[in-house]
N, C-alpha and C positions, 0 to 999 in steps of 0.2 A: 157796599158801600163805597165798591169803586164804580159801578154802573152808575148808582146817581151822582156821583159827582161828575162824572164823564153828561150823564144826561142835566144837571142844572148848570152848568160851567156853557155847556153848548147853545143851552135855549138862554141861558142871558146874554150870550153872543151874539142867537139872532133875532132875540125878542127885539130889535129896535127900529125906530122909522129908517125906511131905507129904501132904494130904489126893487129890491128884490121882493121886500114884503109891502109895498105898497102894488106893484105891481101884480101878485098876490088876489089882493084886495082889488082890486079896479079891475081885474079879469073877472071876478067870481061875482061882483054887483053885476058887470051887465050879463053873466047867468051862461058865457061862452066859452068855453072847454076848457073848465074847471079840473076835471080830472087831468088834461093832458099837463097841463100846467103844473098842478100841486107834483105828480110823476116826474115831470125834468127836472124841477127846484131839489125833488131830492134825492133824486139819482146823481144832481150836480156836487150834493153836499156831501152825500155817501162816498162819492170820490173822491173828494178831499179831505175828508175827515182821514179815510181810511190814508190816502198819500202821506198826509202829515202824520199820522200813528204809527204805521205801519212801516213806513219808506225812510222819510225825513226823519221824524221822529228816532228810529232804530240807529241809523245814522248819528242822531247827537247822543243815544246811551252810550256808543261805542267809545264817546270822547269825553274826559272829563272836563276840560275844559270850555266845551263846547255846551256842555248840559249845564255849566256852570253860569255859562254868558244867556243862553236862554230860558235857565231859570229865573232869572235875576231880572232880563229883558223882561220874563213873564208878568214878575210882579211889578214891576213899575210900567207895565201896559196894562194891564189887570187895574193897579191902582186910579189909573190917570181916567181910565175908563168908568171906575167908578165912582169919582169926582162929579165926571163930565154927566155922570146920571144922574147923579144927586141936584148939579147944577142946574138939569133940563126937566128935573121935577118942580127947583125953584120957581121955576122962568112960564112963562105962558108960551106953548108949543101945542101944535094940532096937526093932523096928520096932512100932507100934501102928497097926492099920486102923483109922482116922478113919472108915471106911464098909464099911458089909458090903455085900454082892449082895441085888441086886432082883428081884425074882422074874417082870419083865416087860421084854421089849426095849426098851418105851419107859420105860421107867424107868430102865433101866440108861442112856439116850441121852442122857437128860435131865439123871441124877444127872451124866455125866461130862461134860455140859455146862455143868453150875453148879460143879462143882468147879475145870474148867480157866478159865470167865469170870469167874465172882464171886470168885476171889482176889486181891487187890487186888497180892500177890506176884508172881501173871503178869505183871501190866502194868508194873509197876517191872521185871522180869529183862526182858519182852521191849521192850515201848515203849521205854522209860525209857536201860536198861543195852544193848540190842541198839541201838538206834535212835542210842546216843549214841556207840557205838564204830563204827555202820557212817557219823558223819558224818566219817569221815577218809579214808574209802575215794571212789575213783573213780567212776560211774554203771555201768560193768561189772564193777567190784572190786564192787561193791553185790549184783550180780545173785550171785557165789560167793560173796559172805558168807552171803546170802540161801538159798539151795542148800544151804549146807554146815549151819544152824542148822535147814533143814527136814529135812536127813540124818539131824543126831542125834535132834532128837525120834522119827522115822518109827524108828530103829533103838534108837532107848531104848524106845522102846512098845511094840516087837515084842517085843521081849526080855524084856519084865518080861508083856506078855501071853503070851506064847507059852511063854516057858520061866518060868514062878513055880511050876508045878508042882514042876520038875525040879531049880529053883534058891529054892524055900522056905525048907529048910531053911539055906540059904547063907547070904539075907537075911534071915533069924529069929537069927543067930549075930550076936553084936554085935561080934568081930572083921572079918567082913567091911564091918559099914558101919565099922569103924572104916580100912581100907583105903580101903575109899573117901572118906570123908572127908578123908583125907588127900591124896587124888588130886584131890578138889576145890579145897583147901585150893590145892596147888599150881600147879592150870589159875586160878585167881582169880589168884593173884599174879602170875604170867607176864602174862595180861593185862593187868594193874593197869600192869606195870612195864612193857610196850609205851605203854600208853596215856600213861605217865610223862614217855618217849622221844619218843612225839608233839608232848607242848605245850612241850618242852625244842627241839622242830627248827623250831619255828613262831614 
């Protein structure tokens, strides 16, 4: 259960149109350095998730008031995030690549690191949100939560990287992104409700 919560929460956070996903897709469509890019963005996500859940998350768990603050902040953020996804689903939206494919392996890896680590939303998602949610779990459960989050990152980026050429028409179809946005909304609101239940039980 904890693994699934980590998996779907992480999947909901990363499965959105943005610089990181757009770069992975555009790089894959170019047929250049797909595997190095996938490995780079996955490792960056693994680092940030571990930092949030096992590092910052541990600090939060030791402080009752920090736990309350981050939990309510998580509820607010996830609620708004879900609402924004629903709004996006009800509007016209297409994928716009924010990063063009690059010509060398080194540049591809550096660009992948940049879109992963120089993105404020990445820290908000992994360190603050995932770290805050992990605060309600015991140590052993945290491990399963981390594994769920990491599994989601690897699965998602492998799907984008190796399936982009086949899925390109789908991802460029506004209807496909509407379905994705609705699913993200459901995921975010479900986790927000679970956090709300957690606060009421304590």
